[in-house]
SEMILUM-504937 format. One record per residue (C-alpha): x, y, z; residue in one letter. Coordinates in steps of 0.2 Angstrom, whole numbers, plus 5000, padded with zeros to 4 digits. Each point is the difference from the previous one (the first is absolute). Example, Ala and Ser with C-alpha at 12.3 -4.5 7.8 and 13.67 -1.06 7.14 Angstrom:
<pts>
506249785039A/500650174997S/
</pts>
This chain:
<pts>
479550794963M/499749824993A/501849974998D/500450065017L/498749875007E/500849874989Q/501750045008V/499249975017R/499249834994E/501749954994E/500950045016M/498649915010A/500349854989S/501949984998H/501150145008Y/501249905010A/500550145011N/498250065006L/500449945018Q/501650095001W/499250164993L/498650005013A/501049935015T/501850054998E/500050154989R/498450065009E/499150064984V/498249974999Q/499649954982P/498150055002D/500650185004A/501250024985I/498649934989F/498850125008A/501250154996V/500249934982G/498250004997R/499850185007Q/501550064989R/499349924984L/498350085003E/501050174998G/501149954986A/499850104984R/501249924988S/500949844996E/501550065009A/499250035016E/499149844999A/501649914998R/500850105014A/498749925012V/500649824996F/501950065000E/499650065018Q/499249845006L/501649914993E/501150115011R/498849995015S/500249815000V/501950024999G/500349834994D/501350004985R/499249854992H/498250084999V/500150094983K/498750084988I/500750004983V/499150124988W/499749974982P/501150124989R/498750104991I/500350044982G/501449874998V/499649864986V/500849855007M/501049894987P/499249854992A/500649835008P/501649954992V/499849864989A/500549825005S/501349994987A/500850175005T/499949955019A/500949834996A/501450104991A/500450105016A/501649965008P/499849875014P/500650105014C/498950154994V/498649885001T/500449965018L/500150185005G/501850035000Y/500650174996G/501250145005E/499650085017P/499550185002A/501350115008P/500249975019D/499750175009S/499749945017R/501649915004A/500650075016T/501549905008A/501050044984S/499850195005G/501049975017M/501650095001P/501549884996G/498949884990Y/501049924987R/499349894986A/500449814999L/500849964983S/499349864989G/498649974988A/498349975010S/498250044998G/500250065019F/500950165004S/501149975016A/501450095010G/501050025016L/500050135013I/501150025015E/499050025017V/501350035014G/501149844999D/498749904990R/499949974982T/498150004994V/499449914984G/498650094992V/498849924988V/498650094990R/498349924996I/498950124992P/498649884998Q/499749815002F/499749964982T/501249894990P/499450074984Q/501050165004L/501549904996H/499949964980P/501849954999A/499649845011A/498649954989C/501150034984A/501349885007A/498849885006A/499249994982L/501849984993V/500249845011E/498449934995L/500250044982R/501850034995P/499649994982G/498650135001G/498649874996E/498350055003P/499349995019C/498549895000D/498749995015D/501249885009A/501550114997C/499050155007M/499649915016D/501849955002Q/500650184996L/498850075013R/500849905014T/501850014994L/500050194998A/499450025018V/501349885006D/501450104991R/499450165008V/500049925017T/501849944997E/500550174994D/499450065017F/500849875009S/501750034991D/499950185005R/499849965018L/501649894998R/501050134992A/499650135014L/500649865013R/501649984990T/500250184999A/500050015019G/498350045005A/499549945017S/498250075001T/498850004986L/498850154996L/498649974988I/499250164993D/498149994998L/499650184999A/498650044987G/499949814997N/498149984995G/500049825001G/499949864987G/499749825000T/500249855013E/501649974993W/500450125015V/499949845012E/501549934990V/501250155002L/499550015019A/500749835003R/501750044990T/500450155012V/499949905017T/500449835007P/498550025012V/498649874996S/498750144995L/498249965004R/498950084987S/498450105004A/498349925004R/498850044985L/498250075002G/498849994985F/498350064996V/498549895002R/499650004981H/499849884986P/501750074994H/500849925014W/498949855002I/500649954983E/501850035003A/500049905016L/499049864992A/501349994986D/501549995012S/499149875011E/499849894983Q/501750034995R/500849935016L/498849855001R/500549964982E/501850035005A/499949875014A/499549864989V/501449884998G/501150085013Q/500849925014P/499049985016P/500850145009E/500050124985D/498149954997R/499650045018A/500850174999R/499150044984L/498349955007E/500350115015R/500450154990Y/498549964988A/498949995016A/500650185005A/499550064983Y/498349915002A/499750095017A/500550164992A/498749974987R/498649975012V/500450175008Q/500050084983A/498349934997E/499350085017Q/499550194998P/500350135013C/498750145000D/500950174998P/498750115007A/500850025016E/501750044992L/499150144989F/499550075016A/501750005007G/499749865012R/500849825002A/498949874995P/499749845008D/500849904986C/501850024993E/499850094983W/501449904992L/500349814999G/501649935005G/500849855007G/501749904997D/500450094984I/501450124998Y/500750104986M/501149864994T/498649875001G/499649875014P/501950005005E/500550165008A/502049975000A/501249934988Y/500249815004D/501649934991P/499349825002E/498650044986I/501250074988V/499949904984G/498349925004K/498850014985P/498850095011W/501250125009A/499450164992S/498249955003D/500350025019V/501450135000F/499850124985E/501850065000P/500649834995L/499250044983S/501850084998Y/501849955003A/500850115014F/501349975015E/499350055017P/501250105010G/501250074987V/500250145012W/500349955018T/500650165009G/499050155008P/498750074989L/499250174999V/498550044988V/499650184995V/498250054998V/499050164998D/498250064995N/500249934982G/500349825005T/498549914998A/499249834996S/501249864997A/501450115006A/499150025018E/499749814998E/502049984999F/500350135015A/498749925011A/500549834996L/501850045006L/499450115015Q/498849875007D/501349875000N/501250115008D/501249974985A/500250194996A/500150175007I/498850114990V/500550194999V/499250154992G/498250074999A/498349905003P/499549924983T/498550044989A/498849875007G/499549894985A/500149825007G/499349864989C/499350044984G/499249904986Y/500049804997T/499649914984R/499850164990G/498950095014G/498250055000L/500050154989D/498250074998V/499550134987V/498850135006L/498550004990R/499750184996H/501750095000S/501049854993G/501350015014A/500949855006T/499949965019L/501449905007R/499949935017L/501249885009P/499449835004D/501249945012C/501050055016A/501649965008R/500149985018Y/501550065010R/500849895014A/499050105013D/498449974991G/499850174992S/499750034981N/501450064991E/499050124990V/500450125015S/501750024994G/501749955007I/500750105015D/502050024999P/501049945015D/501150164997V/499050154994L/500750124987I/499250174997G/499949984981F/499150154991R/499049994985A/500950134991N/501849935005D/501149974986G/501149844998P/501550095009T/499050075015R/499149835002R/501749915000G/500650125013R/498549985011R/500249804998L/501950015005A/499650105016A/499049855007G/500849864992L/501349965013Q/498649975013R/499149894987A/501749904997I/500349975019E/498349945002Q/500249884985A/501749935007E/499149965016R/498749924991Q/501149904989A/501049955015S/498549935010A/499549904985H/501849934998Q/500049955018E/498349914997D/500749904986R/501549945010S/498949955014G/500850135011G/498450095008K/
</pts>
């Protein structure tokens, strides 16, 4: 009972999607906690008690709200000694490893699909739809660490003689490995175009998310200047500190810069300062727990985006020493608009988190047609390690998201992505059946994508 009350207190303190839960999802938090207390009073075993918390998790319906139970009877290994840790291969230290089997790929199950040859960490292929050749790329997760060969090649480039990789080397390796994965993806797009593809289909079925590297890949698949989602954040010391750090970093970066750059950086620093002031002002959650909209906004916001204070790629700042501080994707090397033709993105109810960010970013900028089933609804997750809390009695770990991404229409992305073209995927469909369902609706999606791409081409050429 005390742990249940602790969950309520933590949600009242820093659950990012509390307002969405009460006003958009139309779930009254007080009611689900009342049911939880009633069920706990009748619980007669540890299993029944856990089931109460698991039901609460399902009632919230947010994929980033998680209760992780300790493994009873499992003795955790002692921490690895520093000498042993130092002996681990550099790529292993950075988290690179062989990916698990990809069982949710859907586009490759379409009739007539033929795989594209060539070594790559991204599976790709071609399919004929009427008189069109469609190129297909599969992204099972937005995590560079699923591509160990790229890290291995980067390590050889940095240490061709096999010399030890010190801290400075590791920092270089971290960036260079991601750049190699990005280039591998871009090369795959070029190979599909060379093979005759006129439309690109990106398969995100079952893609559970990943990292903010997603903002890099999104910009390689379209010539449209994408504006990233506006960021919402909890009014909590976690974000007060983060926003203050960003403000200070930009003010320091402005020192010694030319007047125009200095003014720009000071303007961005002021945006972080204004956001920090919001984070310092609490919003009483009482009305939200009763299922009503409060007089205040639960989350702070402002002119801060998923990419930083700059929402879109600006070629004029590329190469500036502070570029990645104002537009995070510039931490990496990438070429915008590698693919310039019509674009279709496949999603399903297993598409979540960063994969939803990818689909929403392209959909909101009219840069792609999204096809498939409504996505999982996870939205923004955890920043700077998150705010994990251990429940005092059970030892379970509570994870609550501390941020939100806002769509172009102002809605919270945690509601999920509604496809432009719906496909009736079923949970028990096998890959072939899913591929056939996708094939049935693909021509309509392609036609919409062609009209969309044509409109953008006219805009770029000034022929509205």
